[in-house]
C-alpha positions as CSV (number, residue, x, y, z in Angstrom):
1,M,-31.7,11.4,-46.1
2,A,-29.0,12.4,-48.0
3,L,-26.2,10.3,-47.2
4,E,-22.4,9.7,-48.5
5,L,-20.0,6.9,-48.5
6,K,-16.3,8.7,-48.1
7,N,-13.2,7.3,-46.8
8,K,-9.9,8.7,-45.2
9,S,-6.4,7.1,-45.5
10,Q,-3.1,7.4,-44.2
11,Y,0.5,6.5,-45.5
12,L,2.0,3.3,-43.4
13,E,4.9,1.8,-45.7
14,R,6.4,0.8,-48.8
15,K,6.7,-3.3,-48.0
16,N,8.0,-5.1,-51.5
17,N,8.3,-2.3,-54.1
18,T,4.0,-1.3,-52.7
19,D,2.8,1.0,-51.1
20,W,0.4,0.5,-47.9
21,W,-2.5,2.4,-46.7
22,E,-4.3,2.0,-43.4
23,W,-7.5,3.5,-44.6
24,I,-11.5,3.6,-43.1
25,A,-14.6,3.8,-45.0
26,F,-18.0,5.4,-43.6
27,I,-21.7,6.8,-43.4
28,D,-21.5,11.0,-44.3
29,P,-24.7,11.3,-43.7
30,D,-26.2,15.2,-44.1
31,D,-27.5,15.9,-40.3
32,A,-26.0,13.0,-37.6
33,K,-29.5,12.2,-36.0
34,E,-29.8,10.1,-40.3
35,L,-27.9,7.5,-38.3
36,E,-29.8,6.9,-35.6
37,E,-32.1,5.8,-38.4
38,I,-29.4,3.4,-39.8
39,D,-29.9,-0.3,-38.1
40,Y,-26.1,-1.6,-40.0
41,V,-24.1,-1.7,-43.0
42,E,-23.4,-4.2,-45.3
43,Y,-19.6,-3.6,-47.8
44,R,-17.9,-5.0,-50.3
45,L,-14.8,-4.9,-51.1
46,H,-12.6,-5.9,-54.3
47,P,-13.1,-10.2,-54.2
48,T,-9.0,-10.8,-53.8
49,F,-10.5,-9.5,-49.8
50,K,-10.1,-12.7,-47.4
51,N,-13.7,-11.5,-46.2
52,P,-14.9,-9.3,-49.3
53,V,-18.2,-8.8,-47.6
54,V,-18.5,-7.2,-44.2
55,W,-21.7,-6.4,-41.7
56,V,-21.1,-2.7,-39.7
57,K,-23.0,-2.4,-36.4
58,K,-20.8,-0.1,-34.7
59,R,-23.5,3.4,-35.3
60,K,-20.0,6.0,-33.9
61,G,-18.0,7.6,-36.4
62,G,-20.6,6.6,-39.1
63,F,-20.5,3.4,-39.5
64,P,-16.4,2.9,-39.6
65,L,-14.1,-0.4,-41.7
66,K,-10.7,-0.3,-41.5
67,R,-8.1,-2.2,-43.4
68,T,-5.3,-2.1,-45.0
69,G,-4.2,-2.3,-48.8
70,W,-2.1,-0.8,-51.6
71,G,-4.9,-0.4,-54.2
72,T,-8.0,1.6,-55.0
73,F,-11.3,0.0,-56.0
74,L,-15.0,0.7,-55.9
75,L,-16.0,0.5,-52.1
76,R,-20.1,-0.2,-52.0
77,A,-22.0,-0.8,-49.3
78,K,-25.1,-0.9,-48.9
79,V,-27.2,1.1,-45.8
80,I,-29.7,-1.2,-43.9
81,F,-32.8,0.8,-42.4
82,K,-34.4,0.1,-38.9
83,D,-38.0,0.4,-40.6
84,K,-38.2,-2.3,-42.6
85,T,-40.3,-0.8,-44.5
86,K,-38.2,1.6,-45.5
87,S,-35.8,0.1,-48.6
88,S,-32.4,0.0,-48.4
89,Q,-29.5,2.5,-49.9
90,L,-27.0,1.6,-52.2
91,L,-24.1,3.3,-52.2
92,E,-20.6,3.3,-54.2
93,H,-16.9,5.0,-53.9
94,Q,-13.9,5.1,-55.6
95,L,-11.3,4.7,-52.7
96,E,-9.0,7.0,-52.1
97,F,-5.6,7.5,-50.5
98,K,-4.2,10.6,-50.5
């Protein structure tokens, strides 16, 4: 099973001399059926976020996490599988704004 953590972004506005973006992080599998094996994804955001640890159970769209912000950082995700005998998978992705 090959899973990859990715993100999409959209420019929002310039506020106080800073560019703000809306971004969505998601799990991108080799095969969409692999998402069915996942119970939830635990995202770890930059510690400056109010709630830096977020659990996402919504499977549609690859367990998407939507946020707004101005800076990039190393986003981490822990994939927890339905089959509890299977070890969780840790993924990392440098957040990108394009």
